[in-house]
C-alpha positions as CSV (number, residue, x, y, z in Angstrom):
1,M,0.0,0.0,0.0
2,C,1.2,3.5,-0.9
3,V,2.4,5.5,2.1
4,C,0.3,8.5,1.0
5,V,-2.9,6.3,1.1
6,M,-1.8,4.8,4.4
7,I,-1.3,8.3,5.9
8,Q,-4.7,9.5,4.6
9,R,-6.3,6.5,6.3
10,R,-4.5,7.3,9.5
11,I,-5.7,10.9,9.3
12,L,-9.3,9.6,8.8
13,A,-8.8,7.4,11.8
14,G,-7.6,10.4,13.8
15,K,-10.7,12.4,12.7
16,R,-13.0,9.5,13.9
17,T,-11.1,9.5,17.2
18,Y,-11.6,13.2,17.5
19,Y,-15.3,13.1,16.8
20,A,-15.7,10.2,19.2
21,A,-14.4,12.5,21.9
22,I,-15.9,15.7,20.6
23,S,-17.9,16.3,23.8
24,L,-14.6,16.5,25.7
25,F,-13.1,18.9,23.3
26,R,-16.2,21.1,23.4
27,S,-16.4,21.0,27.2
28,R,-15.8,24.2,29.0
29,L,-14.9,22.3,32.1
30,L,-11.6,21.1,30.6
31,S,-8.7,23.4,30.2
32,K,-6.9,23.9,26.9
33,G,-3.9,22.2,28.4
34,T,-6.0,19.1,29.2
35,K,-7.4,19.1,25.7
36,I,-3.9,19.3,24.3
37,Q,-2.9,16.3,26.4
38,L,-6.0,14.5,25.2
39,Y,-4.9,15.2,21.6
40,K,-1.3,14.0,22.3
41,T,-2.4,10.8,24.2
42,A,-5.5,9.7,22.3
43,I,-5.5,11.2,18.8
44,R,-1.9,11.6,17.8
45,P,-1.0,8.0,18.5
46,V,-3.9,6.8,16.3
47,V,-2.8,9.1,13.4
48,S,0.9,8.2,13.7
49,F,0.5,4.4,14.2
50,G,3.3,2.7,12.3
51,S,4.9,6.0,11.5
52,K,8.4,4.9,12.6
53,T,8.6,3.1,9.2
54,W,7.1,5.8,7.0
55,M,8.8,7.6,4.2
56,M,7.1,11.0,4.1
57,K,7.1,13.4,1.1
58,K,6.3,17.0,1.6
59,K,2.7,16.3,0.5
60,E,2.2,13.8,3.3
61,E,3.9,16.1,5.9
62,Q,1.6,18.9,4.8
63,S,-1.5,16.7,5.2
64,L,-0.4,15.7,8.7
65,L,0.3,19.4,9.7
66,I,-3.1,20.5,8.3
67,F,-4.9,17.9,10.3
68,E,-3.0,18.8,13.5
69,K,-3.6,22.6,13.0
70,K,-7.4,21.9,12.6
71,I,-7.4,20.2,15.9
72,Y,-5.4,23.0,17.6
73,R,-7.7,25.6,16.1
74,R,-10.7,23.8,17.6
75,I,-9.0,23.6,21.0
76,Y,-7.8,27.2,21.1
77,G,-10.8,28.6,19.3
78,P,-10.9,32.0,17.6
79,K,-9.5,35.2,19.1
80,Y,-11.4,38.4,19.6
81,E,-9.6,41.5,18.3
82,N,-10.8,44.9,17.5
83,G,-14.5,44.0,17.9
84,E,-14.4,40.9,15.7
85,W,-13.6,37.2,15.9
86,N,-10.7,35.9,13.8
87,S,-9.3,32.5,13.3
88,R,-5.8,31.9,14.7
89,T,-2.9,32.0,12.2
90,N,-0.5,29.2,11.7
91,R,2.2,31.2,13.4
92,E,0.1,31.8,16.5
93,L,-0.6,28.0,16.6
94,E,3.1,27.2,16.3
95,E,3.9,29.6,19.2
96,M,1.2,28.1,21.3
97,S,2.4,24.6,20.7
98,K,6.0,25.8,21.3
99,G,7.1,24.6,17.8
100,E,6.1,21.0,18.5
101,N,4.2,19.3,15.7
102,I,3.3,15.9,14.5
103,V,5.9,15.7,11.7
104,K,8.8,16.5,14.1
105,W,7.4,14.0,16.6
106,I,7.3,11.3,13.8
107,K,10.9,12.2,12.8
108,R,12.0,11.7,16.3
109,Q,10.3,8.4,16.5
110,R,12.0,7.3,13.3
111,I,15.4,8.2,14.8
112,S,14.6,6.2,17.9
113,W,13.5,3.2,15.7
114,L,16.7,3.4,13.7
115,G,18.8,3.1,16.9
116,H,16.6,0.2,18.0
117,L,17.1,-1.6,14.7
118,E,20.8,-1.1,14.7
119,R,21.2,-2.5,18.2
120,M,18.8,-5.4,17.6
121,E,20.2,-8.9,17.5
122,E,20.9,-10.3,14.0
123,D,18.4,-13.2,14.3
124,R,15.3,-10.9,15.0
125,M,13.0,-10.5,12.0
126,P,13.0,-6.7,11.8
127,K,16.8,-6.7,11.8
128,K,16.8,-9.3,9.0
129,I,14.4,-7.3,6.9
130,F,16.3,-4.1,7.6
131,T,19.7,-5.5,6.6
132,Q,18.6,-7.7,3.8
133,E,19.2,-6.4,0.3
134,L,15.8,-6.0,-1.4
135,E,15.0,-4.8,-4.9
136,G,13.6,-1.3,-5.0
137,K,14.2,1.9,-3.0
138,T,11.7,1.8,-0.2
139,R,13.8,0.7,2.8
140,K,16.9,2.4,1.5
141,G,15.0,5.6,1.0
142,W,13.7,5.4,4.6
143,K,17.2,5.0,6.0
144,E,18.4,7.9,3.8
145,E,15.6,10.1,5.1
146,V,16.5,9.4,8.7
147,E,20.2,9.9,8.0
148,R,19.2,13.3,6.5
149,D,17.4,14.2,9.7
150,L,20.4,13.2,11.7
151,Q,22.6,15.4,9.5
152,M,20.2,18.3,10.2
153,L,20.9,17.7,13.9
154,G,24.6,17.8,13.2
155,V,25.1,14.1,14.1
156,R,28.1,12.6,12.3
157,R,29.1,8.9,12.4
158,W,25.8,7.9,13.9
159,T,26.6,4.2,13.4
160,E,29.2,4.5,16.1
161,L,27.0,6.5,18.5
162,V,24.0,4.1,18.2
163,T,25.7,1.4,20.2
164,E,25.8,3.5,23.3
165,R,22.2,4.0,24.4
166,K,23.0,7.0,26.6
167,K,24.5,8.9,23.7
168,W,21.6,7.9,21.4
169,K,19.1,9.1,24.0
170,D,21.0,12.4,24.1
171,I,20.6,12.6,20.3
172,F,16.9,11.9,20.7
173,R,16.6,14.7,23.2
174,Q,18.6,17.0,20.9
175,A,16.1,16.2,18.2
176,K,13.3,17.2,20.5
177,A,14.7,20.7,20.9
178,H,15.9,21.2,17.3
179,C,13.7,23.7,15.4
180,G,14.8,22.7,11.9
181,L,13.8,19.0,12.1
């Protein structure tokens, strides 16, 4: 199945999850912070299920960001300025979410999965699939994408660093704070 179709299905699943909990998101008894936590713990995992292995093109990244911004707009609601109600801009939503978004979160998960795969014992099936030479570009492209993300973080010789879990966790934390990822 094409990754773009899979991502669209995950987004639809996220929308169904959101509408199943719509009464919570509309409730005035819950704070915006609680609603954000609800999104991050109940909806984002549904949308990003299996994302550690996704290859994402700009189109798929944009679809995920649009979905997430719609959720944030519903949580934060419109703003009242100069006697009229206006929808929040993307920049305002980024500031409110402190630059955290679903695409960055997925990229961090892929970095984590790469480390896990590299440390995995050779007889495990995911490791066999990862190291096996296959026809086509799918797996190779995924690894290149993750390596590109690591280069953006300034990580060189990641294959040496991955064996030490503590250093790899530091790279993961660095990815969390990096704005260009």
